[in-house]
N, CA, C and O atoms as a Tinker XYZ file with bonds, in Angstrom:
   344  protein
     1  N      0.819000   -1.191000    0.000000    73     2
     2  CA     0.000000    0.000000    0.000000    64     1     3
     3  C      0.870000    1.264000    0.000000    63     2     4     5
     4  O      0.580000    2.219000   -0.721000    81     3
     5  N      1.928000    1.265000    0.805000    73     3     6
     6  CA     2.829000    2.407000    0.877000    64     5     7
     7  C      3.514000    2.637000   -0.474000    63     6     8     9
     8  O      3.659000    3.778000   -0.912000    81     7
     9  N      3.928000    1.565000   -1.125000    73     7    10
    10  CA     4.588000    1.676000   -2.423000    64     9    11
    11  C      3.649000    2.286000   -3.458000    63    10    12    13
    12  O      4.066000    3.149000   -4.230000    81    11
    13  N      2.423000    1.864000   -3.487000    73    11    14
    14  CA     1.428000    2.401000   -4.413000    64    13    15
    15  C      1.194000    3.889000   -4.134000    63    14    16    17
    16  O      1.074000    4.691000   -5.061000    81    15
    17  N      1.131000    4.244000   -2.866000    73    15    18
    18  CA     0.922000    5.637000   -2.477000    64    17    19
    19  C      2.084000    6.510000   -2.957000    63    18    20    21
    20  O      1.867000    7.600000   -3.486000    81    19
    21  N      3.306000    6.032000   -2.771000    73    19    22
    22  CA     4.483000    6.791000   -3.199000    64    21    23
    23  C      4.550000    6.900000   -4.725000    63    22    24    25
    24  O      4.955000    7.935000   -5.254000    81    23
    25  N      4.166000    5.863000   -5.417000    73    23    26
    26  CA     4.148000    5.894000   -6.884000    64    25    27
    27  C      3.146000    6.933000   -7.372000    63    26    28    29
    28  O      3.417000    7.637000   -8.345000    81    27
    29  N      2.023000    7.040000   -6.730000    73    27    30
    30  CA     1.024000    8.036000   -7.109000    64    29    31
    31  C      1.529000    9.451000   -6.822000    63    30    32    33
    32  O      1.196000   10.385000   -7.551000    81    31
    33  N      2.329000    9.615000   -5.770000    73    31    34
    34  CA     2.899000   10.926000   -5.458000    64    33    35
    35  C      3.838000   11.400000   -6.569000    63    34    36    37
    36  O      3.922000   12.598000   -6.842000    81    35
    37  N      4.536000   10.476000   -7.200000    73    35    38
    38  CA     5.509000   10.833000   -8.230000    64    37    39
    39  C      4.932000   10.821000   -9.643000    63    38    40    41
    40  O      5.649000   11.119000  -10.598000    81    39
    41  N      3.682000   10.490000   -9.793000    73    39    42
    42  CA     3.062000   10.434000  -11.119000    64    41    43
    43  C      3.194000   11.755000  -11.889000    63    42    44    45
    44  O      3.451000   11.718000  -13.092000    81    43
    45  N      3.025000   12.934000  -11.237000    73    43    46
    46  CA     3.184000   14.188000  -11.986000    64    45    47
    47  C      4.602000   14.408000  -12.525000    63    46    48    49
    48  O      4.800000   15.251000  -13.400000    81    47
    49  N      5.567000   13.678000  -12.027000    73    47    50
    50  CA     6.950000   13.829000  -12.479000    64    49    51
    51  C      7.309000   12.884000  -13.626000    63    50    52    53
    52  O      8.413000   12.964000  -14.164000    81    51
    53  N      6.413000   12.010000  -13.999000    73    51    54
    54  CA     6.729000   11.006000  -15.013000    64    53    55
    55  C      6.709000   11.606000  -16.417000    63    54    56    57
    56  O      6.170000   12.690000  -16.639000    81    55
    57  N      7.310000   10.873000  -17.362000    73    55    58
    58  CA     7.335000   11.328000  -18.750000    64    57    59
    59  C      5.968000   11.224000  -19.420000    63    58    60    61
    60  O      5.751000   11.811000  -20.480000    81    59
    61  N      5.061000   10.494000  -18.820000    73    59    62
    62  CA     3.738000   10.392000  -19.408000    64    61    63
    63  C      2.900000   11.631000  -19.113000    63    62    64    65
    64  O      1.827000   11.801000  -19.692000    81    63
    65  N      3.367000   12.479000  -18.238000    73    63    66
    66  CA     2.656000   13.717000  -17.910000    64    65    67
    67  C      2.868000   14.713000  -19.051000    63    66    68    69
    68  O      4.017000   14.980000  -19.402000    81    67
    69  N      1.805000   15.275000  -19.648000    73    67    70
    70  CA     1.938000   16.165000  -20.818000    64    69    71
    71  C      2.830000   17.394000  -20.574000    63    70    72    73
    72  O      3.577000   17.800000  -21.464000    81    71
    73  N      2.756000   17.978000  -19.389000    73    71    74
    74  CA     3.580000   19.163000  -19.114000    64    73    75
    75  C      5.060000   18.804000  -19.118000    63    74    76    77
    76  O      5.889000   19.582000  -19.590000    81    75
    77  N      5.391000   17.632000  -18.596000    73    75    78
    78  CA     6.799000   17.210000  -18.581000    64    77    79
    79  C      7.308000   16.957000  -19.998000    63    78    80    81
    80  O      8.455000   17.278000  -20.313000    81    79
    81  N      6.465000   16.387000  -20.848000    73    79    82
    82  CA     6.867000   16.156000  -22.243000    64    81    83
    83  C      7.087000   17.477000  -22.967000    63    82    84    85
    84  O      8.016000   17.615000  -23.763000    81    83
    85  N      6.216000   18.453000  -22.680000    73    83    86
    86  CA     6.367000   19.765000  -23.312000    64    85    87
    87  C      7.677000   20.421000  -22.869000    63    86    88    89
    88  O      8.402000   20.976000  -23.695000    81    87
    89  N      7.981000   20.359000  -21.576000    73    87    90
    90  CA     9.224000   20.941000  -21.074000    64    89    91
    91  C     10.445000   20.217000  -21.643000    63    90    92    93
    92  O     11.457000   20.846000  -21.954000    81    91
    93  N     10.345000   18.906000  -21.775000    73    91    94
    94  CA    11.442000   18.140000  -22.353000    64    93    95
    95  C     11.681000   18.561000  -23.797000    63    94    96    97
    96  O     12.827000   18.714000  -24.220000    81    95
    97  N     10.602000   18.748000  -24.555000    73    95    98
    98  CA    10.716000   19.223000  -25.943000    64    97    99
    99  C     11.381000   20.589000  -26.007000    63    98   100   101
   100  O     12.254000   20.822000  -26.843000    81    99
   101  N     10.968000   21.493000  -25.122000    73    99   102
   102  CA    11.547000   22.836000  -25.089000    64   101   103
   103  C     13.029000   22.762000  -24.765000    63   102   104   105
   104  O     13.840000   23.429000  -25.409000    81   103
   105  N     13.388000   21.964000  -23.780000    73   103   106
   106  CA    14.797000   21.844000  -23.385000    64   105   107
   107  C     15.645000   21.236000  -24.492000    63   106   108   109
   108  O     16.770000   21.680000  -24.720000    81   107
   109  N     15.129000   20.237000  -25.176000    73   107   110
   110  CA    15.870000   19.622000  -26.289000    64   109   111
   111  C     16.064000   20.634000  -27.413000    63   110   112   113
   112  O     17.145000   20.717000  -27.997000    81   111
   113  N     15.023000   21.403000  -27.718000    73   111   114
   114  CA    15.146000   22.434000  -28.760000    64   113   115
   115  C     16.170000   23.485000  -28.373000    63   114   116   117
   116  O     16.945000   23.943000  -29.212000    81   115
   117  N     16.175000   23.869000  -27.099000    73   115   118
   118  CA    17.124000   24.869000  -26.628000    64   117   119
   119  C     18.552000   24.339000  -26.743000    63   118   120   121
   120  O     19.451000   25.068000  -27.163000    81   119
   121  N     18.764000   23.095000  -26.379000    73   119   122
   122  CA    20.101000   22.497000  -26.478000    64   121   123
   123  C     20.558000   22.449000  -27.929000    63   122   124   125
   124  O     21.718000   22.737000  -28.226000    81   123
   125  N     19.654000   22.089000  -28.832000    73   123   126
   126  CA    20.008000   22.052000  -30.254000    64   125   127
   127  C     20.368000   23.441000  -30.762000    63   126   128   129
   128  O     21.335000   23.599000  -31.506000    81   127
   129  N     19.590000   24.454000  -30.361000    73   127   130
   130  CA    19.867000   25.833000  -30.791000    64   129   131
   131  C     21.195000   26.324000  -30.246000    63   130   132   133
   132  O     21.974000   26.946000  -30.968000    81   131
   133  N     21.457000   26.050000  -28.980000    73   131   134
   134  CA    22.718000   26.471000  -28.376000    64   133   135
   135  C     23.907000   25.750000  -29.005000    63   134   136   137
   136  O     24.976000   26.340000  -29.169000    81   135
   137  N     23.726000   24.484000  -29.357000    73   135   138
   138  CA    24.796000   23.726000  -30.010000    64   137   139
   139  C     25.122000   24.328000  -31.372000    63   138   140   141
   140  O     26.293000   24.461000  -31.731000    81   139
   141  N     24.085000   24.694000  -32.134000    73   139   142
   142  CA    24.316000   25.324000  -33.437000    64   141   143
   143  C     24.997000   26.680000  -33.280000    63   142   144   145
   144  O     25.891000   27.027000  -34.052000    81   143
   145  N     24.570000   27.439000  -32.278000    73   143   146
   146  CA    25.188000   28.747000  -32.035000    64   145   147
   147  C     26.654000   28.582000  -31.640000    63   146   148   149
   148  O     27.512000   29.339000  -32.094000    81   147
   149  N     26.935000   27.601000  -30.799000    73   147   150
   150  CA    28.311000   27.342000  -30.390000    64   149   151
   151  C     29.172000   26.950000  -31.587000    63   150   152   153
   152  O     30.320000   27.379000  -31.690000    81   151
   153  N     28.631000   26.145000  -32.484000    73   151   154
   154  CA    29.377000   25.760000  -33.682000    64   153   155
   155  C     29.712000   26.984000  -34.535000    63   154   156   157
   156  O     30.804000   27.077000  -35.097000    81   155
   157  N     28.754000   27.934000  -34.628000    73   155   158
   158  CA    29.010000   29.162000  -35.394000    64   157   159
   159  C     30.092000   30.005000  -34.724000    63   158   160   161
   160  O     30.957000   30.557000  -35.404000    81   159
   161  N     30.048000   30.104000  -33.415000    73   159   162
   162  CA    31.058000   30.868000  -32.688000    64   161   163
   163  C     32.432000   30.234000  -32.870000    63   162   164   165
   164  O     33.412000   30.934000  -33.122000    81   163
   165  N     32.504000   28.917000  -32.743000    73   163   166
   166  CA    33.786000   28.232000  -32.919000    64   165   167
   167  C     34.312000   28.399000  -34.337000    63   166   168   169
   168  O     35.516000   28.562000  -34.534000    81   167
   169  N     33.425000   28.361000  -35.325000    73   167   170
   170  CA    33.855000   28.568000  -36.711000    64   169   171
   171  C     34.405000   29.981000  -36.891000    63   170   172   173
   172  O     35.400000   30.180000  -37.588000    81   171
   173  N     33.756000   30.959000  -36.262000    73   171   174
   174  CA    34.236000   32.341000  -36.351000    64   173   175
   175  C     35.596000   32.491000  -35.673000    63   174   176   177
   176  O     36.469000   33.195000  -36.179000    81   175
   177  N     35.776000   31.833000  -34.534000    73   175   178
   178  CA    37.074000   31.879000  -33.841000    64   177   179
   179  C     38.161000   31.264000  -34.714000    63   178   180   181
   180  O     39.248000   31.826000  -34.841000    81   179
   181  N     37.874000   30.120000  -35.311000    73   179   182
   182  CA    38.868000   29.454000  -36.159000    64   181   183
   183  C     39.191000   30.301000  -37.390000    63   182   184   185
   184  O     40.330000   30.323000  -37.855000    81   183
   185  N     38.176000   30.998000  -37.914000    73   183   186
   186  CA    38.417000   31.879000  -39.062000    64   185   187
   187  C     39.322000   33.049000  -38.661000    63   186   188   189
   188  O     40.230000   33.425000  -39.402000    81   187
   189  N     39.063000   33.615000  -37.482000    73   187   190
   190  CA    39.922000   34.697000  -36.987000    64   189   191
   191  C     41.353000   34.210000  -36.791000    63   190   192   193
   192  O     42.305000   34.907000  -37.142000    81   191
   193  N     41.503000   33.023000  -36.235000    73   191   194
   194  CA    42.842000   32.470000  -36.027000    64   193   195
   195  C     43.551000   32.211000  -37.344000    63   194   196   197
   196  O     44.747000   32.471000  -37.476000    81   195
   197  N     42.811000   31.698000  -38.319000    73   195   198
   198  CA    43.423000   31.428000  -39.626000    64   197   199
   199  C     43.836000   32.730000  -40.301000    63   198   200   201
   200  O     44.909000   32.806000  -40.900000    81   199
   201  N     42.992000   33.752000  -40.208000    73   199   202
   202  CA    43.321000   35.058000  -40.784000    64   201   203
   203  C     44.527000   35.659000  -40.082000    63   202   204   205
   204  O     45.407000   36.240000  -40.718000    81   203
   205  N     44.558000   35.512000  -38.758000    73   203   206
   206  CA    45.673000   36.049000  -37.979000    64   205   207
   207  C     46.980000   35.340000  -38.320000    63   206   208   209
   208  O     48.038000   35.967000  -38.381000    81   207
   209  N     46.901000   34.038000  -38.539000    73   207   210
   210  CA    48.116000   33.261000  -38.838000    64   209   211
   211  C     48.747000   33.687000  -40.157000    63   210   212   213
   212  O     49.952000   33.520000  -40.348000    81   211
   213  N     47.946000   34.236000  -41.070000    73   211   214
   214  CA    48.464000   34.671000  -42.368000    64   213   215
   215  C     49.163000   36.025000  -42.306000    63   214   216   217
   216  O     49.820000   36.425000  -43.268000    81   215
   217  N     49.029000   36.738000  -41.184000    73   215   218
   218  CA    49.630000   38.066000  -41.053000    64   217   219
   219  C     51.136000   37.957000  -40.791000    63   218   220   221
   220  O     51.635000   36.918000  -40.360000    81   219
   221  N     51.839000   39.052000  -41.061000    73   219   222
   222  CA    53.277000   39.111000  -40.795000    64   221   223
   223  C     53.526000   39.027000  -39.294000    63   222   224   225
   224  O     54.458000   38.354000  -38.855000    81   223
   225  N     52.688000   39.713000  -38.499000    73   223   226
   226  CA    52.807000   39.684000  -37.046000    64   225   227
   227  C     51.497000   39.131000  -36.468000    63   226   228   229
   228  O     50.582000   39.900000  -36.176000    81   227
   229  N     51.400000   37.820000  -36.302000    73   227   230
   230  CA    50.158000   37.192000  -35.838000    64   229   231
   231  C     49.898000   37.436000  -34.347000    63   230   232   233
   232  O     50.354000   36.670000  -33.498000    81   231
   233  N     49.167000   38.502000  -34.041000    73   231   234
   234  CA    48.931000   38.916000  -32.662000    64   233   235
   235  C     48.140000   37.870000  -31.881000    63   234   236   237
   236  O     48.497000   37.543000  -30.749000    81   235
   237  N     47.084000   37.350000  -32.468000    73   235   238
   238  CA    46.273000   36.352000  -31.749000    64   237   239
   239  C     47.069000   35.097000  -31.437000    63   238   240   241
   240  O     46.988000   34.556000  -30.334000    81   239
   241  N     47.826000   34.645000  -32.401000    73   239   242
   242  CA    48.622000   33.435000  -32.186000    64   241   243
   243  C     49.635000   33.639000  -31.069000    63   242   244   245
   244  O     49.855000   32.745000  -30.252000    81   243
   245  N     50.251000   34.814000  -31.035000    73   243   246
   246  CA    51.218000   35.101000  -29.982000    64   245   247
   247  C     50.524000   35.213000  -28.621000    63   246   248   249
   248  O     51.066000   34.767000  -27.610000    81   247
   249  N     49.335000   35.804000  -28.597000    73   247   250
   250  CA    48.586000   35.930000  -27.344000    64   249   251
   251  C     48.173000   34.561000  -26.829000    63   250   252   253
   252  O     48.265000   34.290000  -25.632000    81   251
   253  N     47.721000   33.704000  -27.724000    73   251   254
   254  CA    47.326000   32.348000  -27.322000    64   253   255
   255  C     48.534000   31.574000  -26.815000    63   254   256   257
   256  O     48.438000   30.843000  -25.829000    81   255
   257  N     49.658000   31.731000  -27.478000    73   255   258
   258  CA    50.881000   31.057000  -27.016000    64   257   259
   259  C     51.258000   31.533000  -25.618000    63   258   260   261
   260  O     51.672000   30.732000  -24.779000    81   259
   261  N     51.116000   32.842000  -25.361000    73   259   262
   262  CA    51.404000   33.379000  -24.038000    64   261   263
   263  C     50.430000   32.823000  -23.003000    63   262   264   265
   264  O     50.838000   32.423000  -21.912000    81   263
   265  N     49.138000   32.798000  -23.346000    73   263   266
   266  CA    48.139000   32.242000  -22.432000    64   265   267
   267  C     48.390000   30.762000  -22.151000    63   266   268   269
   268  O     48.204000   30.298000  -21.026000    81   267
   269  N     48.807000   30.035000  -23.165000    73   267   270
   270  CA    49.067000   28.604000  -22.995000    64   269   271
   271  C     50.262000   28.346000  -22.077000    63   270   272   273
   272  O     50.432000   27.233000  -21.579000    81   271
   273  N     51.083000   29.363000  -21.853000    73   271   274
   274  CA    52.229000   29.178000  -20.965000    64   273   275
   275  C     51.836000   29.301000  -19.489000    63   274   276   277
   276  O     52.645000   29.001000  -18.612000    81   275
   277  N     50.603000   29.740000  -19.205000    73   275   278
   278  CA    50.133000   29.884000  -17.821000    64   277   279
   279  C     49.662000   28.525000  -17.319000    63   278   280   281
   280  O     48.802000   27.902000  -17.940000    81   279
   281  N     50.218000   28.056000  -16.197000    73   279   282
   282  CA    49.801000   26.751000  -15.661000    64   281   283
   283  C     48.288000   26.707000  -15.401000    63   282   284   285
   284  O     47.720000   27.641000  -14.834000    81   283
   285  N     47.662000   25.637000  -15.815000    73   283   286
   286  CA    46.218000   25.481000  -15.619000    64   285   287
   287  C     45.437000   26.021000  -16.799000    63   286   288   289
   288  O     44.632000   25.306000  -17.395000    81   287
   289  N     45.669000   27.273000  -17.140000    73   287   290
   290  CA    44.976000   27.884000  -18.275000    64   289   291
   291  C     45.533000   27.320000  -19.573000    63   290   292   293
   292  O     44.788000   27.027000  -20.509000    81   291
   293  N     46.838000   27.174000  -19.617000    73   291   294
   294  CA    47.481000   26.672000  -20.829000    64   293   295
   295  C     46.983000   25.303000  -21.227000    63   294   296   297
   296  O     46.739000   25.043000  -22.406000    81   295
   297  N     46.830000   24.422000  -20.250000    73   295   298
   298  CA    46.353000   23.071000  -20.553000    64   297   299
   299  C     44.948000   23.108000  -21.129000    63   298   300   301
   300  O     44.647000   22.407000  -22.095000    81   299
   301  N     44.086000   23.930000  -20.533000    73   299   302
   302  CA    42.706000   24.050000  -21.025000    64   301   303
   303  C     42.674000   24.617000  -22.440000    63   302   304   305
   304  O     42.036000   24.045000  -23.324000    81   303
   305  N     43.358000   25.740000  -22.658000    73   303   306
   306  CA    43.350000   26.365000  -23.984000    64   305   307
   307  C     43.991000   25.475000  -25.035000    63   306   308   309
   308  O     43.499000   25.377000  -26.159000    81   307
   309  N     45.081000   24.833000  -24.670000    73   307   310
   310  CA    45.762000   23.955000  -25.607000    64   309   311
   311  C     44.840000   22.823000  -26.048000    63   310   312   313
   312  O     44.749000   22.520000  -27.238000    81   311
   313  N     44.156000   22.198000  -25.088000    73   311   314
   314  CA    43.210000   21.127000  -25.420000    64   313   315
   315  C     42.050000   21.658000  -26.238000    63   314   316   317
   316  O     41.594000   21.000000  -27.174000    81   315
   317  N     41.563000   22.857000  -25.887000    73   315   318
   318  CA    40.441000   23.454000  -26.599000    64   317   319
   319  C     40.786000   23.682000  -28.067000    63   318   320   321
   320  O     40.047000   23.258000  -28.956000    81   319
   321  N     41.909000   24.351000  -28.318000    73   319   322
   322  CA    42.254000   24.677000  -29.697000    64   321   323
   323  C     42.638000   23.447000  -30.511000    63   322   324   325
   324  O     42.348000   23.385000  -31.706000    81   323
   325  N     43.282000   22.471000  -29.885000    73   323   326
   326  CA    43.631000   21.265000  -30.630000    64   325   327
   327  C     42.391000   20.430000  -30.945000    63   326   328   329
   328  O     42.333000   19.793000  -31.997000    81   327
   329  N     41.414000   20.423000  -30.064000    73   327   330
   330  CA    40.226000   19.598000  -30.317000    64   329   331
   331  C     39.357000   20.203000  -31.417000    63   330   332   333
   332  O     38.607000   19.472000  -32.064000    81   331
   333  N     39.434000   21.519000  -31.651000    73   331   334
   334  CA    38.592000   22.128000  -32.660000    64   333   335
   335  C     39.326000   22.465000  -33.955000    63   334   336   337
   336  O     38.713000   22.975000  -34.892000    81   335
   337  N     40.619000   22.192000  -34.021000    73   335   338
   338  CA    41.331000   22.495000  -35.250000    64   337   339
   339  C     41.572000   21.270000  -36.104000    63   338   340   341
   340  O     42.040000   21.382000  -37.237000    81   339
   341  N     41.262000   20.118000  -35.577000    73   339   342
   342  CA    41.490000   18.887000  -36.347000    64   341   343
   343  C     40.199000   18.269000  -36.761000    63   342   344
   344  O     40.194000   17.228000  -37.417000    81   343
């Protein structure tokens, strides 16, 4: 009896509840939109880096190299740029 009572208490939280399905749909759409936006931002960053690398004095590349020399930050940035350039 107690188990049945507790199951009924959690029924509004189940996926069969229409409001929960609607919220799940909204959250999935938001994640997809944010993922697409992030891809555009990363593409713009890579384009800026590529343009900078073609310059006689590549300021961004030198700044990134300097940042990568900072313990902790360097490891993060190095992994970030290597994972998105290949």
